[in-house]
C-alpha positions as CSV (number, residue, x, y, z in Angstrom):
1,M,14.8,-33.6,-26.2
2,L,11.5,-33.8,-26.6
3,T,9.5,-31.7,-29.2
4,F,6.6,-30.0,-28.1
5,G,5.7,-27.3,-31.0
6,L,3.5,-29.7,-32.8
7,A,1.4,-30.7,-29.9
8,F,0.5,-27.2,-29.4
9,S,0.0,-25.5,-32.1
10,A,-3.6,-26.6,-32.6
11,Q,-4.4,-25.1,-29.0
12,A,-4.6,-21.9,-27.2
13,A,-1.0,-20.4,-26.7
14,D,0.7,-20.4,-23.1
15,K,1.6,-17.1,-21.8
16,V,5.0,-16.3,-20.4
17,T,6.2,-13.1,-19.4
18,I,9.9,-12.2,-19.0
19,Q,10.8,-9.3,-17.4
20,L,14.1,-7.6,-18.4
21,K,17.1,-6.6,-16.2
22,W,17.9,-3.3,-17.9
23,V,16.0,-1.4,-21.2
24,T,15.8,-3.3,-24.4
25,Q,19.8,-3.6,-26.2
26,A,21.2,-6.6,-27.4
27,Q,21.9,-7.9,-23.7
28,F,18.9,-9.3,-24.5
29,A,18.5,-10.1,-28.8
30,G,18.3,-14.0,-28.0
31,Y,14.6,-13.3,-26.7
32,Y,13.7,-10.6,-29.1
33,V,14.9,-12.6,-31.7
34,A,13.0,-15.8,-30.7
35,Q,9.7,-13.6,-30.8
36,D,10.2,-12.1,-34.0
37,K,11.4,-15.2,-36.1
38,G,8.3,-16.9,-34.6
39,Y,10.2,-19.5,-32.2
40,Y,7.8,-19.0,-29.6
41,K,4.9,-19.3,-31.2
42,A,6.1,-22.9,-33.0
43,E,6.2,-23.8,-29.4
44,G,3.3,-22.8,-28.6
45,L,3.4,-19.5,-26.7
46,D,2.7,-16.1,-26.4
47,V,5.6,-14.1,-24.8
48,T,5.6,-10.7,-23.7
49,I,8.7,-8.9,-23.5
50,K,9.0,-6.4,-20.4
51,P,11.9,-4.1,-20.8
52,G,13.7,-2.8,-17.6
53,G,15.6,0.4,-16.2
54,P,17.1,1.7,-13.2
55,D,14.0,2.0,-11.7
56,I,13.1,-2.1,-11.7
57,A,14.2,-4.6,-9.2
58,T,13.5,-7.8,-11.3
59,P,13.0,-10.0,-7.7
60,Q,10.9,-7.2,-7.0
61,V,8.6,-7.8,-10.3
62,I,8.6,-11.5,-10.1
63,A,7.7,-11.6,-6.3
64,G,4.6,-9.2,-7.0
65,G,3.1,-11.3,-9.6
66,G,4.4,-9.5,-12.5
67,A,6.3,-12.0,-14.7
68,D,6.4,-15.8,-15.0
69,V,11.1,-15.5,-15.4
70,I,13.2,-12.9,-14.9
71,I,16.3,-12.2,-16.1
72,D,19.3,-11.4,-13.1
73,W,23.0,-11.5,-12.0
74,M,23.4,-13.6,-9.4
75,P,24.3,-11.4,-6.8
76,S,20.7,-9.9,-6.7
77,A,19.2,-13.3,-7.0
78,L,20.7,-15.0,-4.3
79,A,20.7,-11.8,-2.4
80,S,17.2,-11.6,-2.4
81,R,16.4,-15.4,-1.9
82,E,18.5,-15.2,1.3
83,K,15.8,-12.1,2.4
84,G,12.7,-14.5,1.1
85,V,12.1,-14.4,-2.7
86,A,12.7,-17.9,-3.3
87,L,14.1,-17.4,-6.5
88,V,15.7,-20.5,-8.7
89,N,18.1,-19.9,-11.2
90,I,16.8,-22.5,-14.2
91,A,19.3,-21.4,-17.3
92,Q,22.7,-19.5,-17.1
93,I,22.7,-17.6,-20.9
94,F,26.2,-15.8,-19.7
95,N,28.8,-17.8,-19.6
96,R,31.1,-15.2,-18.5
97,S,31.6,-11.8,-16.7
98,G,31.0,-8.9,-18.9
99,M,32.3,-6.6,-15.8
100,M,35.5,-4.6,-16.0
101,L,37.4,-1.6,-14.4
102,T,38.3,0.6,-17.3
103,C,41.3,2.7,-16.2
104,R,43.4,5.7,-17.6
105,K,46.4,5.2,-18.8
106,D,47.7,8.6,-17.5
107,S,46.7,7.7,-14.1
108,G,50.0,5.8,-13.8
109,I,47.9,2.5,-13.5
110,R,49.7,-0.3,-15.2
111,S,48.8,-3.2,-12.7
112,P,46.3,-3.8,-10.0
113,S,48.8,-3.1,-7.2
114,D,49.0,0.7,-8.9
115,F,45.5,1.1,-7.6
116,R,46.6,2.1,-4.0
117,G,45.7,6.3,-3.6
118,K,43.6,5.8,-5.9
119,T,39.8,6.6,-7.1
120,L,37.8,4.0,-8.5
121,G,34.4,4.4,-9.7
122,V,32.1,1.4,-8.7
123,W,28.6,0.3,-9.2
124,F,26.1,-0.3,-6.3
125,Y,23.1,-1.8,-5.9
126,G,24.8,-5.5,-5.5
127,N,27.1,-4.9,-8.2
128,E,29.7,-4.0,-5.7
129,Y,31.0,-7.6,-4.1
130,P,32.8,-8.6,-6.9
131,F,34.7,-5.4,-6.5
132,L,34.9,-5.8,-3.0
133,S,36.2,-9.5,-3.1
134,W,38.8,-8.2,-5.7
135,M,39.9,-5.6,-2.9
136,S,40.4,-7.9,-0.5
137,K,42.0,-10.4,-1.9
138,L,44.5,-7.9,-3.0
139,G,45.0,-7.0,0.3
140,I,43.9,-2.9,-0.4
141,P,41.7,-1.5,1.9
142,T,38.6,0.7,0.2
143,T,38.6,3.4,3.0
144,G,40.9,5.6,1.1
145,G,44.3,6.9,1.9
146,S,47.6,6.0,0.1
147,N,47.3,2.9,0.9
148,G,44.1,1.9,-0.1
149,V,41.4,3.3,-2.5
150,T,38.7,5.8,-2.6
151,V,35.4,4.4,-3.7
152,L,33.5,6.5,-5.7
153,K,29.6,5.5,-5.9
154,Q,29.7,5.9,-9.7
155,G,26.0,6.2,-11.6
156,F,25.1,4.1,-14.2
157,N,27.5,6.4,-17.2
158,V,31.1,6.8,-17.3
159,D,31.1,10.6,-16.3
160,P,33.5,10.0,-13.9
161,I,36.9,8.9,-16.3
162,F,35.9,12.2,-18.1
163,Q,35.8,14.9,-15.4
164,K,38.8,13.1,-14.1
165,Q,36.8,12.4,-10.9
166,A,37.9,8.7,-11.2
167,H,41.1,7.2,-12.1
168,C,39.0,4.0,-12.8
169,V,35.4,3.2,-14.0
170,S,33.3,0.4,-13.9
171,T,32.1,-1.0,-17.4
172,M,31.0,-3.9,-19.5
173,T,32.5,-5.1,-22.0
174,Y,29.4,-4.5,-24.4
175,N,28.1,-1.4,-23.3
176,E,30.2,1.4,-21.2
177,Y,33.5,0.8,-22.6
178,W,32.5,1.6,-25.9
179,Q,30.9,4.9,-24.3
180,V,34.4,5.6,-23.1
181,V,35.7,5.3,-26.4
182,D,32.7,7.0,-28.1
183,G,33.2,9.9,-25.5
184,G,36.8,10.4,-26.8
185,L,39.2,8.1,-24.9
186,S,41.0,5.9,-27.3
187,P,41.8,2.1,-26.4
188,S,45.6,2.7,-26.4
189,E,44.5,5.4,-23.6
190,L,43.0,2.8,-21.7
191,V,43.6,0.0,-19.6
192,V,41.2,-2.7,-18.6
193,Y,40.5,-5.0,-16.0
194,K,38.1,-8.0,-16.8
195,Y,36.6,-9.8,-13.6
196,E,36.6,-12.6,-15.4
197,N,40.7,-12.6,-15.6
198,Q,40.7,-11.7,-12.0
199,G,39.0,-14.7,-10.2
200,V,36.5,-12.8,-9.0
201,A,33.9,-13.1,-11.6
202,T,30.4,-13.5,-10.6
203,L,27.6,-14.8,-12.7
204,E,25.3,-12.7,-14.7
205,D,22.3,-13.0,-16.7
206,G,20.5,-15.8,-15.7
207,L,17.1,-17.0,-16.0
208,Y,15.2,-17.0,-12.5
209,V,12.0,-18.2,-11.5
210,M,10.2,-18.9,-8.3
211,E,10.7,-22.3,-6.7
212,K,7.3,-23.1,-5.7
213,N,6.3,-23.1,-9.7
214,L,9.3,-25.9,-10.9
215,N,6.6,-28.2,-8.5
216,K,4.0,-27.8,-11.1
217,P,4.5,-30.1,-14.4
218,A,2.7,-27.9,-16.7
219,F,4.9,-24.9,-16.0
220,V,7.9,-26.8,-16.0
221,N,7.0,-27.9,-19.3
222,K,6.1,-24.5,-20.4
223,M,9.3,-23.2,-19.3
224,A,11.1,-25.9,-21.3
225,R,9.6,-24.8,-24.4
226,F,10.4,-21.3,-23.4
227,L,14.0,-22.1,-22.7
228,R,14.1,-24.4,-25.9
229,A,12.9,-21.2,-28.3
230,S,15.3,-18.5,-26.3
231,I,18.1,-20.9,-27.0
232,K,17.1,-20.9,-30.9
233,G,17.2,-17.3,-30.8
234,W,20.8,-16.8,-28.9
235,K,21.8,-19.3,-31.6
236,Y,20.2,-17.1,-34.6
237,A,22.2,-14.0,-32.7
238,A,25.4,-15.4,-33.1
239,N,25.1,-16.3,-36.2
240,N,23.2,-13.3,-37.8
241,P,25.0,-10.9,-35.2
242,D,23.7,-7.7,-37.3
243,A,20.6,-8.9,-38.3
244,A,19.9,-9.6,-34.2
245,A,20.8,-6.1,-33.6
246,D,18.7,-5.2,-36.2
247,I,15.7,-7.2,-34.8
248,V,16.2,-5.3,-31.7
249,L,16.4,-1.9,-32.4
250,E,12.9,-2.8,-34.1
251,N,11.7,-3.1,-30.8
252,D,13.4,-0.2,-29.0
253,D,10.2,2.0,-28.4
254,T,12.5,5.0,-26.8
255,G,14.6,5.4,-30.3
256,A,17.4,5.5,-27.7
257,Q,19.8,3.0,-29.2
258,T,21.8,3.3,-32.3
259,E,22.4,1.0,-35.3
260,K,26.6,1.3,-34.6
261,H,26.3,0.7,-31.2
262,Q,24.0,-2.2,-30.7
263,R,25.7,-4.2,-33.7
264,R,28.9,-3.8,-31.5
265,M,27.0,-4.7,-28.7
266,M,25.9,-8.1,-30.1
267,R,28.8,-9.1,-30.9
268,E,30.6,-8.4,-27.5
269,I,27.1,-10.1,-26.4
270,N,27.9,-13.3,-28.6
271,K,31.3,-13.7,-26.5
272,L,29.8,-13.8,-23.0
273,V,27.1,-16.4,-24.5
274,A,29.5,-18.3,-26.1
275,G,32.0,-21.6,-24.9
276,Q,29.8,-23.9,-22.6
277,P,30.6,-27.3,-23.6
278,Q,26.7,-28.7,-22.6
279,G,25.2,-25.8,-24.8
280,I,23.5,-22.3,-24.0
281,G,21.7,-22.0,-20.8
282,Y,23.4,-24.6,-19.3
283,L,24.7,-23.9,-15.5
284,V,27.9,-25.3,-14.5
285,P,27.5,-26.0,-10.9
286,A,31.3,-25.3,-10.2
287,D,30.6,-21.7,-11.6
288,Y,28.0,-21.3,-9.2
289,E,29.8,-21.8,-6.3
290,R,32.3,-19.5,-7.4
291,T,30.1,-16.8,-7.3
292,V,28.6,-17.9,-4.1
293,S,32.3,-18.4,-3.0
294,V,32.9,-14.4,-3.8
295,L,30.0,-12.9,-2.4
296,M,30.9,-14.6,0.9
297,S,34.3,-13.5,0.7
298,S,34.2,-9.9,0.8
299,D,35.9,-7.9,4.3
300,S,32.5,-5.8,4.1
301,T,29.3,-6.8,5.0
302,P,28.5,-10.1,2.3
303,V,26.1,-9.8,0.1
304,I,24.5,-13.3,1.5
305,T,25.9,-14.6,5.3
306,K,25.5,-18.4,4.4
307,K,25.3,-21.0,1.6
308,P,22.4,-21.0,0.1
309,R,20.3,-24.3,-1.1
310,G,18.0,-24.9,-3.8
311,A,19.1,-21.9,-5.5
312,W,19.4,-23.3,-9.3
313,S,17.8,-26.3,-10.9
314,H,18.6,-28.0,-14.1
315,K,14.9,-29.1,-14.0
316,I,13.9,-27.3,-17.1
317,W,17.1,-28.2,-19.0
318,D,16.5,-31.7,-18.7
319,A,13.1,-31.1,-19.7
320,M,13.9,-29.4,-23.2
């Protein structure tokens, strides 16, 4: 790997804006750590981290020139690409999916075959496709009835499982699952099904840029430095989870996050980032192909109608 830091130290820092997929939390710790520890500065970068939220669609932000790089889940990114926003995955930070279905044990659910006749909470806006693919794989209709499942369009909370509007709700291993536990349902009262274990997981937090920018040597150089510093931040978070969570908390301008939740989240996030044989951020082509297959295999309207071309690149990785 080349070293750019010293070469750029005497020049004006290159500006980089990254748009997060969600609010400030440990899900994005590597970037906040890289900023806090001066890793970006050492690479000659002036990085702005923009938090996301329920009303912020990262593909729209980058298409409108509001960011140089965004974090998105691959289903959303590929759907956007098919619609004309030429996003390209330049690094895959999460090695595995954190999505799962969390069910009340008192619902009688002991295996996926018990889903029939039940109501399941599902996130939409692109997050429903792994679920629909899973049901298709199981041969379970999603149109209700005793032989199928009733799909409840779930908000970004877990209220339906407490109000018994749904027997199961969508959760992430690092966030909503713990909201269920903190809300009063102990792990012994729950049964969980990780999408990763069901063979229908799709890739989640990846870094995406606009395709046209990959033809610009200066941009490639800048993003290579950004990726290297970010990976260094993720490695620090893996080795120092509590300190990394504290850095996230310091950057939470809303004051909504708590130390307990962020420290716990950090440990769960590290499990999703770890395990890439080639190193953090390397997109394994087979994982990409699996995601495409899942997105095109649903019996309902597929999120993408044809196999994408040029939707990922190792150009930035190779330039590090």
